[in-house]
C-alpha positions as CSV (number, residue, x, y, z in Angstrom):
1,M,22.3,-9.6,-26.4
2,T,19.1,-9.3,-28.4
3,Y,16.0,-9.1,-26.2
4,D,12.4,-9.9,-27.1
5,I,10.9,-6.6,-26.0
6,P,7.4,-7.1,-27.4
7,T,7.1,-10.3,-25.3
8,M,8.5,-8.6,-22.3
9,V,6.0,-5.7,-22.7
10,S,3.1,-8.1,-23.1
11,E,4.1,-9.9,-19.9
12,A,4.5,-6.7,-18.0
13,T,1.1,-5.5,-19.1
14,G,-0.6,-8.6,-18.0
15,V,1.0,-8.5,-14.6
16,L,0.2,-4.8,-14.3
17,K,-3.5,-5.4,-15.1
18,S,-3.6,-8.2,-12.4
19,L,-2.0,-5.9,-9.8
20,V,-4.5,-3.0,-10.6
21,A,-7.4,-5.4,-10.0
22,I,-6.0,-6.2,-6.5
23,P,-6.6,-3.4,-4.1
24,S,-3.3,-2.8,-2.3
25,L,-3.6,0.4,-0.2
26,S,-0.7,1.0,2.2
27,R,-0.5,-1.6,5.0
28,D,-3.0,-3.8,3.2
29,E,-0.9,-5.2,0.4
30,E,-1.0,-8.9,1.3
31,K,-3.0,-10.1,-1.8
32,A,-0.8,-8.1,-4.2
33,A,2.3,-9.5,-2.6
34,D,0.9,-13.0,-2.8
35,Y,0.1,-12.6,-6.5
36,L,3.6,-11.2,-7.3
37,Q,5.4,-13.8,-5.2
38,N,3.5,-16.6,-7.0
39,Y,4.2,-15.0,-10.4
40,I,8.0,-14.9,-9.7
41,E,8.0,-18.5,-8.4
42,L,6.3,-19.6,-11.6
43,Q,9.2,-18.2,-13.6
44,G,11.4,-20.7,-11.7
45,M,12.9,-18.2,-9.2
46,A,13.1,-18.5,-5.4
47,T,11.7,-15.6,-3.4
48,G,12.1,-14.1,-0.1
49,R,9.3,-12.4,2.0
50,K,9.0,-10.4,5.0
51,G,5.5,-9.0,5.7
52,N,4.1,-7.7,2.4
53,N,7.7,-7.3,0.9
54,V,8.8,-9.8,-1.8
55,W,12.3,-10.1,-3.1
56,C,14.3,-12.3,-5.4
57,L,18.1,-12.8,-5.8
58,S,19.7,-13.6,-9.1
59,P,20.9,-17.1,-9.5
60,M,24.6,-17.9,-8.8
61,F,24.7,-14.9,-6.4
62,D,28.4,-14.2,-5.7
63,L,29.3,-12.0,-2.7
64,N,32.6,-11.2,-4.4
65,K,30.6,-9.1,-6.9
66,P,28.8,-5.7,-6.2
67,T,25.0,-5.9,-6.0
68,L,22.4,-3.9,-7.8
69,L,19.0,-3.5,-6.2
70,L,16.0,-3.0,-8.5
71,N,13.2,-1.6,-6.3
72,S,9.6,-0.3,-6.6
73,H,6.5,-0.4,-4.4
74,I,3.3,-2.3,-4.7
75,D,1.2,-0.1,-2.3
76,T,-1.1,2.7,-3.5
77,V,-2.8,5.7,-1.9
78,K,-6.6,5.7,-1.5
79,A,-8.6,6.5,-4.6
80,V,-9.3,10.3,-4.6
81,N,-12.6,11.8,-5.5
82,G,-13.3,12.3,-9.1
83,W,-12.7,8.9,-10.7
84,R,-15.0,8.3,-13.6
85,K,-13.8,4.7,-13.9
86,D,-13.6,1.9,-11.4
87,P,-10.0,2.4,-10.0
88,F,-9.6,-1.3,-9.5
89,T,-10.8,-2.3,-13.0
90,P,-7.8,-2.1,-15.4
91,T,-9.3,-0.3,-18.5
92,M,-7.4,-0.2,-21.8
93,E,-8.2,2.3,-24.5
94,S,-7.4,1.9,-28.1
95,N,-4.6,4.4,-27.9
96,G,-2.7,2.1,-25.5
97,K,-3.6,4.0,-22.3
98,L,-4.2,1.8,-19.3
99,Y,-6.3,3.2,-16.5
100,G,-6.2,2.0,-13.0
101,L,-5.2,3.0,-9.4
102,G,-1.4,2.5,-9.1
103,S,-0.8,2.0,-12.8
104,N,1.5,5.1,-12.9
105,D,2.6,5.1,-9.3
106,A,4.2,2.8,-9.3
107,G,2.8,-0.3,-10.9
108,A,4.5,0.4,-14.3
109,S,7.8,0.5,-12.7
110,V,7.1,-2.7,-10.6
111,V,6.4,-4.7,-13.7
112,S,9.0,-3.1,-16.0
113,L,11.8,-3.7,-13.5
114,L,10.6,-7.3,-12.9
115,Q,10.8,-8.2,-16.6
116,V,14.3,-6.6,-16.8
117,F,15.4,-8.5,-13.8
118,L,14.1,-11.8,-15.2
119,Q,15.9,-11.2,-18.5
120,L,19.2,-10.1,-17.0
121,C,19.3,-13.0,-14.6
122,R,19.7,-15.1,-17.8
123,T,22.9,-13.2,-18.8
124,S,26.3,-12.9,-17.3
125,Q,26.9,-9.4,-15.7
126,K,29.6,-8.0,-13.5
127,Y,27.2,-7.6,-10.6
128,N,24.5,-9.4,-8.7
129,L,20.8,-8.4,-9.0
130,I,18.2,-8.2,-6.3
131,Y,14.6,-7.5,-7.3
132,L,12.5,-6.0,-4.4
133,A,8.8,-5.2,-4.5
134,S,8.2,-3.3,-1.3
135,C,5.2,-2.2,0.6
136,E,4.2,0.8,2.7
137,E,6.1,3.3,0.6
138,E,3.3,5.8,0.3
139,V,3.2,6.1,4.2
140,S,7.0,5.7,4.8
141,G,5.9,2.8,7.0
142,K,8.4,0.8,9.1
143,G,7.0,-2.4,7.7
144,G,8.2,-1.5,4.2
145,I,11.7,-1.4,2.8
146,E,13.3,-0.3,6.0
147,C,12.6,-3.7,7.7
148,V,13.8,-5.6,4.6
149,L,17.2,-4.1,3.8
150,P,18.8,-5.8,6.9
151,E,17.7,-9.1,5.5
152,L,19.5,-8.6,2.2
153,P,23.1,-8.9,1.1
154,P,25.2,-5.7,1.0
155,I,24.0,-3.4,-1.8
156,S,26.2,-1.2,-3.9
157,F,23.7,0.7,-5.9
158,A,19.9,0.9,-6.4
159,I,17.5,1.9,-9.1
160,V,14.2,3.0,-7.5
161,G,11.2,2.7,-9.9
162,E,9.1,5.9,-9.7
163,P,7.4,7.9,-12.5
164,T,10.1,10.2,-13.8
165,E,9.5,9.8,-17.6
166,M,12.7,7.6,-17.5
167,Q,14.9,10.5,-16.6
168,P,17.3,9.9,-13.7
169,A,16.6,11.7,-10.5
170,I,20.0,11.8,-8.9
171,A,18.9,13.8,-5.9
172,E,15.7,13.8,-3.8
173,K,14.3,16.1,-1.1
174,G,13.9,14.6,2.4
175,L,11.1,15.2,4.8
176,M,10.8,16.2,8.4
177,V,7.5,17.0,10.1
178,L,7.5,19.1,13.3
179,D,4.7,19.4,15.8
180,V,5.0,22.8,17.5
181,T,3.2,23.8,20.7
182,A,2.7,27.0,22.7
183,Y,1.2,27.1,26.1
184,G,-0.8,29.9,27.7
185,K,-3.5,30.2,30.4
186,A,-7.2,29.8,30.0
187,G,-9.5,32.8,30.9
188,H,-12.8,34.4,30.1
189,A,-12.6,36.2,26.7
190,A,-14.9,39.0,28.1
191,R,-12.4,40.0,30.8
192,N,-8.8,40.8,30.8
193,E,-7.9,37.2,31.9
194,G,-5.6,34.4,30.7
195,D,-2.6,34.2,28.5
196,N,-3.6,33.6,24.8
197,A,-1.5,30.7,23.4
198,I,-2.5,31.7,19.8
199,Y,-0.6,35.0,20.1
200,K,2.4,33.1,21.3
201,V,2.8,31.2,18.0
202,L,2.5,34.3,15.7
203,E,6.2,35.2,15.6
204,D,7.3,31.6,15.2
205,I,4.8,31.0,12.3
206,A,6.2,34.2,10.7
207,W,9.7,32.9,11.2
208,F,9.0,29.6,9.4
209,R,7.4,31.5,6.6
210,D,10.3,33.9,6.1
211,Y,13.5,32.1,7.2
212,Q,15.9,30.9,4.4
213,F,18.6,28.4,5.2
214,E,22.0,29.4,3.8
215,K,22.9,26.4,1.8
216,V,21.0,26.0,-1.6
217,S,21.4,22.8,-3.6
218,P,22.1,23.2,-7.3
219,L,19.7,20.2,-7.9
220,L,17.1,20.6,-5.2
221,G,17.1,24.3,-4.4
222,P,16.6,25.6,-0.9
223,V,15.1,23.9,2.1
224,K,11.4,24.5,2.1
225,M,9.4,25.0,5.3
226,S,5.6,25.3,5.2
227,V,3.1,25.6,8.1
228,T,0.3,23.4,7.1
229,Q,-2.0,22.9,10.1
230,I,-2.9,24.9,13.2
231,N,-5.3,24.1,16.1
232,A,-6.3,26.0,19.2
233,G,-9.3,26.8,21.3
234,T,-12.5,25.1,22.5
235,Q,-15.1,27.8,22.1
236,H,-15.3,31.5,21.2
237,N,-15.4,32.9,24.8
238,V,-12.5,31.0,26.2
239,I,-9.0,32.2,25.9
240,P,-7.0,29.2,24.6
241,D,-4.3,27.8,26.8
242,R,-2.7,25.8,24.1
243,C,-2.0,26.2,20.4
244,T,-0.4,23.7,18.1
245,F,0.8,23.9,14.5
246,V,2.5,21.5,12.1
247,V,5.5,22.4,9.9
248,D,6.3,20.4,6.7
249,I,10.0,20.6,6.0
250,R,11.6,19.5,2.7
251,S,15.3,19.1,3.2
252,N,18.0,19.2,0.6
253,E,21.2,17.1,0.7
254,C,23.2,20.0,2.2
255,Y,21.7,19.3,5.7
256,S,20.7,16.4,7.7
257,N,17.3,16.6,9.3
258,Q,19.1,16.7,12.7
259,E,21.0,19.7,11.7
260,L,17.9,21.5,10.5
261,F,16.1,20.7,13.7
262,A,19.0,22.1,15.8
263,E,19.1,25.3,13.8
264,I,15.3,25.8,14.1
265,Q,15.4,25.4,17.8
266,K,17.7,28.4,18.0
267,H,15.2,30.7,16.5
268,I,11.7,29.7,17.9
269,S,10.3,30.1,21.4
270,C,7.6,27.4,21.1
271,E,8.2,23.7,22.0
272,A,9.0,21.7,18.8
273,K,9.1,18.0,18.4
274,A,10.2,16.1,15.3
275,R,8.0,13.1,14.3
276,S,11.1,11.5,12.8
277,F,14.7,12.2,11.5
278,R,14.7,9.1,9.3
279,L,13.5,10.5,5.9
280,S,16.7,12.0,4.7
281,S,17.5,13.7,1.5
282,S,19.4,11.5,-1.0
283,H,22.1,12.3,-3.5
284,V,24.4,10.4,-5.9
285,E,27.4,11.9,-7.6
286,E,27.0,12.7,-11.3
287,Q,30.3,10.9,-11.8
288,H,28.9,7.5,-10.8
289,P,29.2,5.2,-13.7
290,I,25.5,4.4,-13.8
291,V,24.7,8.1,-14.0
292,Q,27.3,8.6,-16.6
293,R,25.9,5.7,-18.6
294,A,22.4,7.2,-18.4
295,V,23.7,10.6,-19.6
296,A,25.5,8.9,-22.6
297,M,22.0,7.5,-23.4
298,G,20.6,11.1,-23.7
299,R,19.0,11.0,-20.2
300,V,18.9,14.2,-18.2
301,P,19.7,14.0,-14.5
302,F,17.5,16.2,-12.2
303,G,16.6,16.7,-8.6
304,S,13.2,15.4,-7.5
305,P,11.0,17.3,-4.9
306,T,9.0,14.2,-4.1
307,L,9.9,11.6,-1.5
308,S,10.4,7.9,-2.1
309,D,12.1,4.9,-0.4
310,Q,15.4,6.3,-1.4
311,A,15.2,8.3,1.8
312,L,15.6,5.0,3.7
313,M,18.7,3.8,1.7
314,S,22.1,4.1,3.0
315,F,23.8,3.3,-0.3
316,P,23.8,5.3,-3.6
317,S,20.7,5.2,-5.7
318,L,18.8,7.0,-8.4
319,K,15.1,7.2,-9.1
320,M,14.0,6.4,-12.7
321,G,10.8,4.9,-14.0
322,P,8.0,5.1,-16.6
323,G,5.1,7.6,-16.3
324,K,4.7,11.1,-15.1
325,S,4.8,12.3,-11.5
326,S,1.9,14.7,-12.2
327,R,-0.4,11.7,-12.7
328,S,0.3,10.2,-9.3
329,H,-2.5,10.4,-6.7
330,T,-5.0,11.8,-9.2
331,A,-8.3,10.6,-10.4
332,D,-8.3,8.4,-13.5
333,E,-4.6,7.5,-13.1
334,F,-3.1,5.9,-16.2
335,I,0.0,4.7,-17.9
336,F,0.7,4.3,-21.7
337,I,1.9,0.9,-22.8
338,K,4.4,2.6,-25.0
339,E,5.9,4.0,-21.8
340,I,6.4,0.6,-20.4
341,E,8.0,-0.5,-23.7
342,E,10.3,2.5,-23.5
343,A,11.2,1.8,-19.9
344,I,12.1,-1.9,-20.5
345,G,14.3,-0.9,-23.5
346,L,16.1,1.9,-21.6
347,Y,16.6,-0.2,-18.4
348,L,18.2,-2.9,-20.5
349,E,20.4,-0.5,-22.4
350,L,21.4,1.1,-19.0
351,L,22.2,-2.1,-17.1
352,D,23.3,-4.7,-19.6
353,G,27.1,-4.6,-19.4
354,A,27.2,-1.9,-16.8
355,T,29.7,-1.6,-14.0
356,L,28.9,-0.3,-10.5
């Protein structure tokens, strides 16, 4: 089928400008969700909504067919220091560069996938389509995609729109955060009193720095552990009776977060608590027909170090979208309109006539 790409790009750009102009920080996306829901319904499509998540099923949905989910997120991080432009005023330059908070992460994916969804809904495919604009992705919030998936029909595969320069990320590191605590006994620093809790964490911190888990992923590399925060003491002359530190752990697909936690507990003496086990590493086989189709188009599969809503999906998925990850969460965030044009064309080439 021949598609009117210029019109789709024009529509996508208009929607993106409107979304940039609506502040949609994580857990405060209601107005952006309202706008997007209204836009979809004006296209003649029925929508579903839970909280600030908006979705739409393709017409003539057939449960005998497999279902493809097209997903990206409408929330943004807070604007960092250093913006020279108003982050909520979409600003277009003559070279086709559109500035605005969330333009790259992940507004360009939101609008590109939406236009592709609306076009593919007018065609006959071997699969059903669901479009989902989710919220709270930047904070991995439980009011985001996690609460929506149980409301949807069974999903066979998902494409998650994130800035990857339209290369398919077929694996993604997971995340587990540990709060580690050592207990001592307070005393006067001038006398030989107390039991210093700071000294009790030193060996464990060194272990986290040096330990290497045995299994290394060919796509994601080793598990990475970083001590990122430490806190102890109330004043200079009091021996601290408690010391806490935080460990950021980026898992690969070779281990579940529970397996990593069990191994860690064998090696440290301090008390460790995981904030959550739910943000798992994800991986789809290179032999999957969608991945193979992307490779045939000249796309290059890779492993992504950054977290997305893929971590909360129990079905196969890949991450692929316009823009560059290095622009995300930066001052003067931008997207090139030509990147949206490329994304729409590549998504259509990937999905029109595909099998799951």
